Residue frames relative to the residue before (quaternion, step in Angstrom):
aa qw qx qy qz dx dy dz
M 1.0000 0.0000 0.0000 0.0000 0.00 0.00 0.00
S 0.0332 0.7663 -0.6360 0.0850 3.54 -0.96 0.96
L 0.3432 -0.6842 0.6045 0.2208 3.50 -1.35 0.53
R 0.0916 0.8010 -0.5874 0.0707 3.58 -0.99 0.73
S 0.5887 -0.5025 0.4405 0.4548 3.67 -1.24 0.20
P 0.5777 -0.5422 0.4984 0.3520 3.54 -1.36 0.47
E 0.2144 -0.7490 0.6202 0.0914 3.45 -1.35 0.81
N 0.6579 -0.4748 0.3840 0.4407 3.66 -1.14 0.25
S 0.6681 0.5566 -0.2827 0.4049 3.45 0.98 -0.84
D 0.6106 0.5720 -0.3018 0.4571 3.58 1.45 -0.49
F 0.4452 0.7497 -0.4328 0.2290 3.56 1.24 -0.41
E 0.7020 0.4762 -0.2938 0.4406 3.62 0.71 -1.05
F 0.6313 0.5254 -0.3086 0.4798 3.56 1.01 -0.75
L 0.6986 0.4658 -0.2818 0.4644 3.52 0.72 -1.02
A 0.6431 0.5412 -0.2727 0.4681 3.54 1.13 -0.79
S 0.6298 0.5179 -0.3236 0.4799 3.56 1.28 -0.50
L 0.6209 0.4770 -0.3431 0.5188 3.58 1.24 -0.54
R 0.6419 0.5113 -0.3457 0.4551 3.71 0.90 -0.66
R 0.7113 0.5002 -0.2530 0.4241 3.48 0.98 -0.82
D 0.5445 0.6337 -0.3423 0.4300 3.56 1.49 -0.47
S 0.2242 -0.8359 0.4728 0.1656 3.64 0.04 1.07
A 0.5905 0.5774 -0.3163 0.4667 3.47 1.13 -0.66
L 0.6743 0.4592 -0.2883 0.5014 3.51 1.01 -0.85
Q 0.6952 0.4963 -0.3045 0.4216 3.43 0.79 -0.80
A 0.5948 0.5169 -0.3474 0.5082 3.62 1.12 -0.53
L 0.6341 0.5356 -0.3434 0.4395 3.61 1.11 -0.71
L 0.6910 0.4426 -0.2423 0.5176 3.55 1.35 -0.89
L 0.5178 -0.6740 0.4024 0.3403 3.51 1.08 0.22
N 0.4815 0.6361 -0.4363 0.4162 3.55 1.08 0.69
V 0.1376 -0.7177 0.6711 0.1253 3.64 -1.27 0.57
V 0.0563 -0.8258 0.5598 0.0388 3.42 -0.47 1.19
T 0.3214 -0.8131 0.4669 0.1329 3.34 -0.58 1.24
S 0.7826 0.1210 -0.0400 0.6093 3.70 1.30 -0.50
T 0.0505 -0.8149 0.5764 0.0340 3.57 -0.81 0.87
D 0.2918 0.7241 -0.5634 0.2702 3.55 1.16 0.58
D 0.7238 -0.4577 0.3216 0.4041 3.51 -1.37 0.23
D 0.6562 0.5311 -0.2926 0.4492 3.57 1.02 -0.95
A 0.6290 0.5226 -0.3097 0.4851 3.64 1.08 -0.92
V 0.6233 0.5145 -0.3105 0.5004 3.76 0.86 -0.99
A 0.7276 0.4442 -0.2926 0.4332 3.67 0.59 -0.93
E 0.5897 0.5405 -0.3500 0.4875 3.47 1.16 -0.59
W 0.6453 0.5141 -0.2924 0.4835 3.55 0.89 -0.99
L 0.6842 0.4691 -0.2841 0.4808 3.64 0.78 -0.81
A 0.6259 0.5377 -0.3059 0.4749 3.58 1.07 -0.76
R 0.6341 0.5263 -0.2909 0.4861 3.68 1.07 -0.79
R 0.6755 0.4811 -0.2679 0.4904 3.54 0.98 -0.87
A 0.7197 0.4397 -0.2763 0.4607 3.52 0.79 -0.90
T 0.7484 0.3647 -0.2231 0.5071 3.73 1.01 -0.37
D 0.4021 0.7213 -0.4756 0.3030 3.72 1.27 0.12
P 0.2841 -0.7643 0.5392 0.2108 3.61 -0.53 1.06
D 0.7471 0.3648 -0.2676 0.4870 3.60 1.02 -0.26
G 0.7267 0.3741 -0.2497 0.5192 3.47 0.98 0.97
S 0.2312 -0.7132 0.6293 0.2048 3.55 -1.39 -0.02
F 0.0463 -0.7403 0.6699 0.0323 3.55 -1.07 0.79
M 0.0592 -0.8246 0.5534 -0.1013 3.50 -0.78 1.20
V 0.3542 -0.7096 0.5603 0.2388 3.64 -0.93 0.67
I 0.3153 -0.6693 0.6387 0.2112 3.61 -1.07 0.76
A 0.0516 -0.8218 0.5664 -0.0332 3.47 -0.67 1.12
D 0.4681 -0.6271 0.5407 0.3086 3.59 -1.20 0.71
D 0.4777 -0.7127 0.4520 0.2440 3.54 -0.83 1.03
R 0.6622 0.4805 -0.3295 0.4712 3.63 1.09 -0.63
T 0.8406 0.2497 -0.1407 0.4597 3.56 0.73 -0.65
G 0.4066 -0.6840 0.4912 0.3543 3.65 1.22 -0.53
A 0.5302 0.6464 -0.4446 0.3216 3.66 1.03 -0.10
P 0.5463 -0.6476 0.4249 0.3189 3.63 -0.96 0.70
I 0.0839 -0.8072 0.5823 0.0480 3.44 -0.95 0.70
G 0.7942 -0.1083 0.0430 0.5963 3.59 1.36 0.00
F 0.3719 -0.7149 0.5449 0.2317 3.63 -1.22 -0.22
I 0.0692 -0.7677 0.6349 0.0527 3.66 -0.97 0.39
Q 0.0293 -0.8242 0.5635 -0.0483 3.54 -0.93 0.91
I 0.1133 -0.6984 0.6872 0.1646 3.53 -1.44 0.34
T 0.1192 -0.7891 0.6019 -0.0297 3.42 -0.86 1.33
N 0.8497 0.2651 -0.1395 0.4340 3.63 -1.42 0.01
I 0.2090 0.8021 -0.5471 0.1168 3.48 0.98 0.67
H 0.1988 -0.7382 0.6349 0.1114 3.58 -1.08 0.99
H 0.3140 -0.7942 0.4948 0.1608 3.51 -0.22 1.35
R 0.6815 0.5067 -0.3435 0.4011 3.65 0.57 -0.82
N 0.7683 0.3086 -0.1710 0.5340 3.60 1.17 -0.89
R 0.3782 -0.8156 0.3819 0.2144 3.45 1.36 0.33
Y 0.5454 0.5361 -0.4560 0.4552 3.53 0.63 1.22
G 0.0726 -0.7866 0.6129 0.0192 3.39 -1.46 0.58
F 0.3901 -0.6687 0.5431 0.3250 3.64 -1.09 0.25
V 0.2032 -0.7591 0.6162 0.0532 3.44 -1.26 0.90
G 0.0345 -0.7740 0.6318 -0.0221 3.49 -1.34 0.72
I 0.0978 -0.7713 0.6281 0.0307 3.58 -1.16 0.59
A 0.0138 0.7426 -0.6693 -0.0189 3.57 -1.31 0.72
L 0.0369 -0.7715 0.6351 0.0084 3.46 -0.91 0.99
A 0.6429 -0.5287 0.4500 0.3234 3.37 -1.47 0.65
Q 0.5755 -0.5758 0.4236 0.3971 3.60 -0.92 0.63
S 0.6918 0.5224 -0.2837 0.4099 3.60 0.90 -0.71
A 0.6463 0.5101 -0.2474 0.5107 3.54 1.55 -0.45
R 0.5779 0.6292 -0.3754 0.3595 3.68 1.17 -0.27
G 0.8099 0.3071 -0.2404 0.4381 3.50 -1.33 0.42
Q 0.5745 0.5737 -0.3492 0.4679 3.78 1.27 0.50
G 0.5618 -0.5992 0.4146 0.3917 3.58 1.21 0.14
L 0.5222 0.6370 -0.4659 0.3232 3.74 1.08 0.14
G 0.5409 0.5573 -0.4121 0.4763 3.68 1.11 -0.36
R 0.6506 0.5006 -0.3214 0.4720 3.60 0.74 -0.74
L 0.6313 0.4997 -0.3245 0.4964 3.71 0.80 -0.89
A 0.6714 0.5243 -0.2998 0.4295 3.54 0.71 -1.11
M 0.6747 0.5125 -0.2731 0.4556 3.47 0.89 -1.20
E 0.6030 0.5813 -0.3022 0.4552 3.51 1.05 -0.91
N 0.6707 0.4834 -0.2600 0.4989 3.64 0.85 -1.14
L 0.6811 0.5051 -0.3115 0.4290 3.49 0.82 -0.94
A 0.5900 0.5324 -0.3621 0.4872 3.58 1.14 -0.66
A 0.6826 0.4893 -0.3151 0.4420 3.60 0.78 -0.77
V 0.5901 0.4939 -0.3787 0.5142 3.74 1.15 -0.66
A 0.6589 0.5187 -0.3637 0.4057 3.74 0.73 -0.88
K 0.7372 0.3885 -0.2768 0.4785 3.56 0.87 -0.79
E 0.7572 0.3794 -0.2825 0.4506 3.68 0.75 -0.68
K 0.7138 0.4236 -0.2803 0.4822 3.70 0.87 -0.67
H 0.8131 0.2898 -0.1263 0.4888 3.47 0.87 -1.09
R 0.3384 -0.7916 0.4385 0.2579 3.42 1.32 -0.06
L 0.2470 0.7948 -0.5023 0.2344 3.52 1.01 0.97
D 0.4299 -0.6829 0.5612 0.1841 3.51 -1.32 0.58
K 0.8051 0.0433 0.0565 0.5888 3.49 1.10 -0.96
I 0.1560 -0.7566 0.6260 0.1066 3.44 -1.20 0.57
L 0.1704 -0.7935 0.5809 0.0627 3.51 -1.05 0.96
L 0.0429 -0.7953 0.6043 0.0192 3.54 -1.29 0.29
E 0.2458 -0.7386 0.6063 0.1624 3.53 -1.10 0.53
V 0.0044 -0.7968 0.6018 -0.0545 3.71 -0.78 0.87
R 0.4929 -0.6604 0.4739 0.3104 3.41 -1.09 0.92
A 0.5841 -0.6361 0.3809 0.3304 3.59 -0.95 0.95
D 0.6799 0.4573 -0.2660 0.5078 3.59 1.14 -0.75
N 0.5655 0.5769 -0.4231 0.4103 3.71 0.97 0.09
L 0.1296 -0.8779 0.4601 0.0297 3.52 0.61 1.22
A 0.6140 0.5440 -0.3506 0.4519 3.60 1.12 -0.76
A 0.6996 0.4476 -0.2653 0.4897 3.62 0.92 -0.96
L 0.5651 0.5889 -0.3667 0.4465 3.65 1.00 -0.60
S 0.6574 0.5371 -0.2705 0.4541 3.53 0.92 -1.29
L 0.6578 0.5320 -0.3009 0.4402 3.50 0.92 -1.16
Y 0.7024 0.5211 -0.2581 0.4105 3.37 0.60 -1.18
Q 0.6330 0.5596 -0.2596 0.4677 3.51 0.95 -1.10
S 0.7195 0.4181 -0.2601 0.4897 3.53 0.82 -1.09
M 0.6839 0.4169 -0.3369 0.4950 3.70 1.09 -0.10
N 0.5795 -0.6542 0.3302 0.3568 3.57 1.27 0.64
F 0.2574 0.6508 -0.6403 0.3166 3.69 0.96 0.91
R 0.2048 -0.7300 0.6356 0.1455 3.54 -1.25 0.52
T 0.4733 -0.6799 0.5097 0.2323 3.37 -1.16 0.90
V 0.2530 -0.7841 0.5588 0.0948 3.51 -0.63 1.33
G 0.7657 -0.2586 0.2139 0.5488 3.62 0.94 -0.80
T 0.3913 -0.7068 0.5530 0.2034 3.39 -1.55 0.12
L 0.2138 -0.7627 0.5967 0.1286 3.60 -0.57 1.06
L 0.2566 -0.8007 0.5264 0.1266 3.59 -0.33 1.18
N 0.8453 -0.0372 -0.0714 0.5283 3.47 -1.13 1.06
H 0.2346 0.8212 -0.4748 0.2124 3.65 0.86 0.97
F 0.7809 0.2448 -0.1379 0.5580 3.67 1.01 -0.60
H 0.0990 -0.7941 0.5991 0.0264 3.49 -0.90 0.94
A 0.2374 0.7417 -0.6037 0.1707 3.47 -0.86 1.08
N 0.8388 0.0750 -0.1254 0.5245 3.55 -1.09 0.83
D 0.6564 -0.5912 0.2473 0.3982 3.52 0.82 1.10
K 0.5462 0.5595 -0.4016 0.4768 3.34 1.24 0.97
S 0.2614 -0.6990 0.6292 0.2172 3.63 -1.23 0.31
Y 0.1026 -0.7827 0.6115 0.0545 3.70 -1.04 0.95
D 0.4256 -0.6340 0.5766 0.2906 3.48 -1.20 0.43
V 0.2224 -0.7504 0.6181 0.0731 3.51 -1.00 0.76
I 0.2225 -0.7565 0.6113 0.0674 3.51 -1.08 1.07
L 0.2397 -0.7559 0.6013 0.0974 3.46 -0.97 1.13
M 0.0291 -0.7995 0.5986 -0.0408 3.48 -0.87 1.10
E 0.0603 -0.7657 0.6383 0.0517 3.54 -1.28 0.43
K 0.1141 -0.7335 0.6683 0.0477 3.41 -1.58 0.52
Q 0.3717 -0.7195 0.5665 0.1526 3.42 -1.02 1.06
L 0.3454 -0.7874 0.4907 0.1413 3.55 -0.69 1.12
């Protein structure tokens, strides 16, 4: 597993993640349009964000994309940012998410000089919660009925990790 900048050849894979409404709801995203132009605009915003990093998670053997990872909303003065990860279903449960998150923490510390990373995770996303807790993320609080998707309300857990 490696992290790299997105390439033009990654578009269809990244678009498939963006178009997966169940995955997007799990990631606390409400996607209003999934046509190629909307996906291209989303990728362009991520790639050019001066207060963040967006990287493709790639298979070491083939170079093929298996997910993405990002740091957004970096607060330079207070030295924190929010992180997120999305993995293809076929790449889950193999320790790749942990490796990607460890590499992202290094990017946050070395490239962005952050002292802390934060994340929000749906309270019912038990696999993600287990991963984050095992990586020494600390629960800061629970935002009740914070995210709405598919006619449901979800609690969201806010977590942080000191770098």
